N, C-alpha and C positions, 0 to 999 in steps of 0.2 A: 059395968060391963059394956053398957052402951057407949060410953066415952072411949073405952079402949078400942072398940071396933072403929070408931070414928077416926081415931088417930092412925090406926093401921091403914085405913082406907086412904087417908090424906097422904101418908108416906108412899103408898103404892101409886097414887095419882102423880106425886112429885117425880118419882122415878120414871114413870111413863112420859111425862112432859119433858124431862131432860133428854130421854132417848129421841123423842120427836125433834127437839131442837137440834140435836146432833145431826140427824138425817137431813133436816132442812138445810143446815149449814153445808153439809157435804155436797148436796145437790146443787146448791148455788155455786160452789166452787167449780164443779164440773161445767156448768153453764158458762161461767166466767172464762175458763180455759178455752172452751170451744169458740167463744166469741173472739178471743184474742187470736187464735190460730186463723180464723176466717179473715180477720182484719189484716193479719200479716200476709196472707196469700194474695189478697187484693193489692196490697202495697207492693209486693214483688212483681205482680203482673204489670202494675203501672210503671214500675221502674224499668221493666223489660221493654215496654212499649216506648219508653222515653230514651232508650239506647243503653240501658244497663247491661252488664256482662253476666248477670246471674243466669238468664234464660236465653238460649240461642234461638234465632229466628228459624222457621221451617223453610227449607230449600225447595223451590219449585222449578222443575226442569223447563228450559226455554222452549216455547212452542207447545207445551202440554196443555190440555184443556183444564179449566179451573176445577178444583175439587167440588163434589156435590155439597150443596148447602145444607142438606138434611131436610129441606122444606120442599114439599111436593110442587111440581111445576104447574104453571097456569096453562090451561088448554090453548089459549089464544097466542101464547108465546111461540116464537120460532125456534127451531133446533137445527143444527148442522148435522146431517146424516152422512157418515163416511163409510165407504166400502170399496175395496180393491183400488185404492189411491184416487177415488173419485168422491166428490162431495156435492150434495144437493141440499136444498133447504125445504123444510116443511114446518107446519105448526104441529104442536102436540095433539091438537084436536084431529088433525089429518090422520094421526097414528092411532086414533081411538082412545085418547087419554081424556078422562072427565075430571071435573073439579075434585080436588083431594087426592089425585094421583091414581084413581081407579082406572083400569084399562078394559075397554070393550074388546075382547079377544077376536070376535068376528070381524069388527071393523079394522082392527090392527092387522089381521091376516090378509084382508083384502088390500090394505095399503102396502103390505110387504110383497104381495103378488104383483102389484103395479110397479113397485120399485125393482122387482126382478127383471121386468121387461126393459127397464132403463139402465140398470147397473150390472146385470149379469154379463160375464165374459164368456162367449160361446166357445165350445171346443173346436179344434181344427182337425178335420179328417185327413187321413193319409190319401195321397193322390199321385199319379204319374204325370209329369210334364214331359211328354214324348218329344216335343220339339226341342227342348233344351236338355233332354236326357237326364232329368233330375227326379228323384223321389222326394216328395214333400212329406215329412214324417207327421204323424198325428201328435196333437198336443191337447191335454185336458183343459177344460174351461174352469171358471170359478164363479159359483152362484150363491145367492143368499140362502142360508139355512133358515127356513121359516120358523122352526120350533126354537132353535137356539136364539134367534133374533127376537122372538116374542119375549123371551125371558130378559133379554137386554133392554127392550123397551120398558118393561115393567120396573126393572131395577133403576134405570135412568130416570124414569118419571117420579118414582118415590124419592130418589136422592136429589132431585132438582138439578140434574146435569144440563149443560148447555150444548154438549156434543154427544151424539149417539153413534157408536160404532157397531155396525151390524156384523153378525157372525156369518162365516161362509163355509162352503164345502166344495170339493172338486166335482166337476161335471165330466164324466168320461166321454170320449169321442165315440161315434157310432160306427166308424170304419177305421181300423188300425192298419199299420204296415203288415201285421200278421194276416189280417183279412185280405189285404192287397195281394199277398203271396209273392212279393218280390221286393228286394231291398236296394238293388243297384242296377241301373240301366245306362251306365255311363259309357259303355264300350259298344261300338258297332261291329258285330261279328260278321255280318254279310249284308249286302244290299244289291238292289237291281232296279232298273227303271225301264219303262217302255213308253212309247208315244202313241197318240191317237189324234185323229182330226177333230179340232174343236167345233167344227160346223155341224157335226152330227149330234144334235141336242138330246134326242131320246137316248142314244147310246151313252152319251156323257153322263146323263142322270143315272142310268143303270150302273155305270162304273163307280160313281160316287156313293151310291146307296150300298152296293156290295162291299166296297172298301171300308165303309163305316162299321160294318159288322166285324171285319177282321182287325181293325185298328184297336190296339190296346189289349188284344188277346194275350194271355200269359200261359206259357207252356211249362209245367213243372217238370223236374227231373224224372225221366222215365215215362212221361205222359205222351200219349198220341192224340192229335187233334184231327178232325175231319172237316174239310172245307164245306161239304154239304150240310153237315150237322150244325155248323156255326151259322152259315148263311140262312138256312131254313128254306121255307117256301119262297119261290121266286115267281110270284104271280102278280096280277094287276092289283089285287087286294092289298099286297104289301108295298105297293108303290112302283112296281117295275113297269117298263114300257116296251113296246114292240120295236125291235132294232135288228140289224143284220146278225144272223147266226149261221153256223155251218151245219147243214143237215145232209147226211149221206154224201158228203164230199162236195155239196153244192151250196153256194152262198144264197140264203133266202132270208126273208123277214120272220122273226120269231120273238116270243116273249123273253124278256131279260137278256137281249143281245148284248154282248160285252162281258158276260160272266167269265168266259175262258181267258180273257186278257187279265182279269183280276187274279184268277187261279195261276196263270202262267207266270206273272210277275212275282207272286208269292213263292212259287216253286223255285224260280231262279235264285231269289234271295236266300231261301232256305238251303239251296244247293251250295251256295258259296259261304254260308254260315256253318257248314259242316253238320247240319241237322240230318237225321235219317229220313229218307224219302221212302215210306213203306207202301205207298199205293199211288201210282201215277200212270196216265195213259196219254200218248201223243195224239195230236189232232188227226182227224181223217183227211184234213187238207192243211198244208203248211200255212203258218201265220206270217204276216208281213212285219210284225212288230218284234219278233224274236228269232234268233238263229235256229235252224233245224236242230232238234235234240234238246232244247231247253224248255220247250212248251209243255203244258199239261192241261188237257181239256177236262171239263166237268159237265155232267148232265144231272138234272134234278127233276123229279125224284130218281134216285139210282135204281136201276133195274138189274135183277139177278143177284147172285151171291157176291160177285166181285164188284158190280156196280161201276159207275164212271165217276170217280171221286179222286180228290187229292188228299192224302193223309201224310202227316209229318210227325215225327217222334223226336223228343228231346233226350239225347243220350248223355248229356252233360250232367254234372253234379250240382248245377245251379239253375234256377229258372231263367227263362228268356221271355222277352216281350216283342210283339209284332207292332211296328209302327207303319201305318199305311197312309199315304198322302196322294190325293188325286186333284190336280189343279193345272190350269194353263197348258193343256194338251200333254200332260205327263202323269203317268202312274208310277209311284216310287214306293218301294218297301225297304225297311230297315229291320234287321233282327238285332235286338239290343240285349246286353247282359252285363255281367260284372267283369269278365275277362275274356281274352281271346286265347283259347288253348291250342292254337296252331299259328304258323307263320303265313301260310298261303294255301289257297285251294285252286286246283287246276281242273278245268273242263276240257275234255278231249272227245272229239266226235270223229268216228271212223266209218266211212261209207264202204259197205261190202257188196252192195248190189243196187243197180238202178233199173227201174222198170218203166217202159214207155207208156204214155197215156193214150187213151182212145178218143176219137173225135166223133161226135154225134151231130148230124146235120138235120135241120128242120126247115121245111118250106114255109115261106111267109109271103102271103099275097099283098101285104102292105109295102113290100119292097120291090123295086123294079128289077127286072131280069138283068143279070150281070153284076148285081151288088150282093154283098153279104155283111152280116154283123156278127161279131164274136161276143156272145153273151157272157161266156166264161172261158177264159184261156185254160188250156190244159197244162198240167204240171206232172213231171215224172214221179214215180213212186220210188221209195228207197228202203233198203234194209241197212241199218247202221248199228254200230256199237257206241254206247256212251260210257265214258270213264270219268271217275272223279278221284283225284289223288289229293290227299291232305298231307301237308308237309309241316314238320317241326324240326328245327335245327338241321335243315338240309336233308332230312330223311323222310320218306313216306311213312306216316304213322297209321293211315287208314286208306283203303282203296275200295271203290264200288264199281260195278259194271252192270249196265242195262242193255238189253237188246230191243231196239225200236223198229217198228215197221210203219211206214207211211204209204198208204195206197195211192196209186196214180190218180190225179184229178182229171176227170173227164172234161174234154173241151166241147162246149155247146156252141154251134154255129147256126145262124138263120140265113137261108138262101132266098133271094128274091125270085119270085115267079110271076110277078105282075108285068104284062107286056107294055103297059102304058109308058110311052117315052117321056111324058111330061111329069112323071113323079120325081120329086126332089130326091137327091141321094140321102141315104140314112145317116144319122149321126152316130159317130163312133162312141162306144162306152169306155169310160175310164176304168180299167180293170186293175185292182190292187192285188198283185201276186208277188210272192217272195222270189228272191233270186235262186236259181238252181244251185245245188251243192257242188261247188267247184273243187276238184282235187279229192283225194281220198281221206284227208284228215283236216281237222280244224282245232285250234287250241285257244282257250280264254283263261287267263290267270287273274285272280283277285286276292 
């Protein structure tokens, strides 16, 4: 029985050995096949590099940056940074890249902020060029996007790139054409100019300061503007000086002298531009720089419910802009818009009554007997009608009428009472007075 078990055991052992040999043989075959395939692959690669036709070379676009090597960049290596068609050089260390490709995000962010100052393209705000009558439109800028560019740095550093392209985002302008409130100032609707003596420095300074407040003012459709509201306080604190002003019909020195010339020139330009004149008051004494009937005086602060102000309203369907220029003895105003909705504007002045002036005589012991000095020439008063006719296609499309009253200007005379015969004769004063209104009507067309 012992021998029988021994033979059975031997048979089982032999069967197991045969199975093992079979498996070992199969495994060897697999290894052999794998080695053969690998060898064939390397042979094909070598054939391709030698100019074989089995594997086509990879096409690289001309001018494109080399593909990443897959090896992290070295911190001391330089990199071309491109943004918005501009290129600068930095080292990877400057961008916060450490050995192995790790990125210090704090240092990288600081580097990107510095690059923004160098590479960002600032937006362009909308503005008016009143001299050239052009509206410069707003344009967005282009700036480095910090967070998207941070990801670009990390990816480029890990991939071993030699060129880093930063990501950008638009920068909106702070002042648009919509904020400006007007899109077209190419047409002059109306204009007017007055002159002043360049030798009166204080008055000239007042004229320029007041004109600067009015220059560039935009009047929207249906909007009414107030001269006093725009100019504001006219005191020494705001930079105004003492110069000639008209008070109670007499020419004296006063603060902000020259204000009425600025309001008058604006009034005349608005008149010929067809704008509505909703509040205007003629001078108590005629002005030498404008015909009777076109002037408009202002007093600030305005007193009473009516006040003494110049108010203008835009009745057109489009906005208009005021361009005011004071230089070389001339104050000039243009009313600018997109179109001229009329052919011409006609100013007509009709005198209906003339009033004589009064003469006031004062004694002066500094002047010899028989001599006199006219401190202020007299000027007659007038009641007149002012008409404005607006024409289109040969027909009157709008007509306005005002009744104006100018009080007579008192004449002030100093009579000499000093009997000393050795006193020199007094010097005559140069009095600036307008010419009296001749005839019953006057017409100006623009």
